[in-house]
C-alpha positions in Angstrom: -10.7 -3.5 -23.6 -8.8 -1.4 -20.8 -5.2 -2.8 -20.3 -5.2 -4.1 -16.2 -3.1 -1.4 -13.8 0.2 -2.9 -12.6 0.3 -2.6 -8.6 2.9 -2.8 -6.6 2.4 -4.3 -3.1 4.7 -3.4 -0.4 4.3 -4.6 3.1 5.7 -6.8 5.6 2.7 -9.0 6.5 1.8 -11.7 4.6 -1.8 -11.4 5.9 -2.3 -7.5 5.3 -0.7 -8.7 1.7 -3.4 -11.3 1.2 -6.0 -8.8 2.3 -4.4 -5.8 0.0 -4.3 -8.5 -2.9 -8.0 -9.5 -3.0 -8.8 -5.9 -3.2 -6.6 -5.0 -6.0 -8.2 -8.3 -7.6 -11.6 -6.6 -7.3 -9.7 -3.9 -10.0 -8.1 -6.5 -12.3 -5.0 -5.1 -10.9 -1.9 -7.2 -12.0 0.0 -7.6 -8.6 3.4 -7.8 -7.9 4.5 -8.3 -4.1 7.8 -6.7 -2.0 7.8 -7.6 1.5 10.0 -4.4 2.1 10.9 -1.2 1.3 14.2 -2.2 -0.3 12.4 -5.1 -2.9 10.0 -2.1 -4.0 13.2 0.0 -4.7 15.0 -3.2 -6.5 12.3 -3.7 -8.4 12.3 0.3 -10.0 16.0 -0.1 -10.6 15.1 -3.2 -12.8 12.9 -1.5 -14.9 9.6 -2.5 -13.9 6.9 -0.1 -14.0 3.8 0.5 -12.1 0.7 2.3 -12.0 0.3 2.6 -8.5 2.1 1.5 -5.3 0.6 0.5 -2.3 3.6 0.8 0.7 3.3 0.2 4.4 5.1 2.3 7.1 7.0 0.4 9.3 8.9 -3.0 7.7 12.4 -4.3 8.0 15.4 -3.0 6.1 13.7 -0.1 4.4 10.8 1.5 5.6 7.9 2.6 3.7 8.6 6.5 3.5 12.4 5.5 3.0 11.3 3.8 -0.4 9.2 6.8 -1.5 11.9 9.4 -1.4 14.7 7.0 -3.1 11.4 5.5 -6.0 10.5 9.3 -6.7 14.4 10.0 -6.9 14.8 7.4 -9.6 12.1 10.0 -11.5 9.2 7.9 -10.9 6.7 10.5 -11.2 3.8 9.2 -12.7 3.3 6.4 -10.3 0.6 7.3 -7.3 1.8 6.0 -3.9 -0.2 5.6 -1.4 1.0 4.9 1.9 -0.6 2.5 5.0 -0.3 2.7 8.3 -1.8 2.2 11.9 0.4 4.8 13.0 -0.6 8.5 13.8 2.3 10.4 12.2 2.5 7.9 9.2 0.5 10.3 7.3 3.0 13.1 7.7 6.2 10.9 6.7 4.8 9.2 3.4 3.4 13.0 2.6 6.6 14.7 3.0 8.6 11.4 1.4 6.5 12.4 -1.6 3.5 9.9 -1.4 0.2 11.0 -3.4 -2.2 9.7 -0.9 -2.7 7.9 2.5 -4.7 4.8 4.0 -5.1 4.1 7.5 -4.9 0.8 8.6 -7.2 -1.5 9.0 -7.6 -1.1 5.3 -10.9 -0.3 3.6 -12.0 -1.0 -0.1 -14.3 2.3 0.2 -11.0 4.1 1.1 -8.5 2.0 -1.3 -10.9 1.7 -4.1 -11.8 5.7 -5.4 -8.2 6.1 -5.4 -7.5 2.6 -7.6 -10.4 3.9 -10.4 -8.9 7.4 -10.6 -5.4 5.6 -11.4 -7.9 3.0 -14.1 -9.5 6.9 -15.5 -6.0 8.7 -15.6 -4.7 5.8 -17.2 -7.4 5.2 -19.9 -7.4 8.5 -20.9 
């Protein structure tokens, strides 16, 4: 029996959180929600561990790339961080911040799915 992935979903928009949550549930992920980058960073500061973080770019208080920089600076190097945005320059912003992958919005399961499967395979081996 494989343990479920712990996923942190960071998005300001409730509709987006619902859509992505349903994708993550296809892979039996245990989902934690955050509404902005600061909430995500706080979760890591509290000692929570995640296997994958799906993070939107433009949010109030703290953006996705800012959060990625802070999370990586805490030594969370094993967690797979996937940036998400409809912006043209977002991929560059996320990758230079330390994200592992990028998915353009609107997000599709065909794109996100293989990234989740990669984390599941890595965790089970």
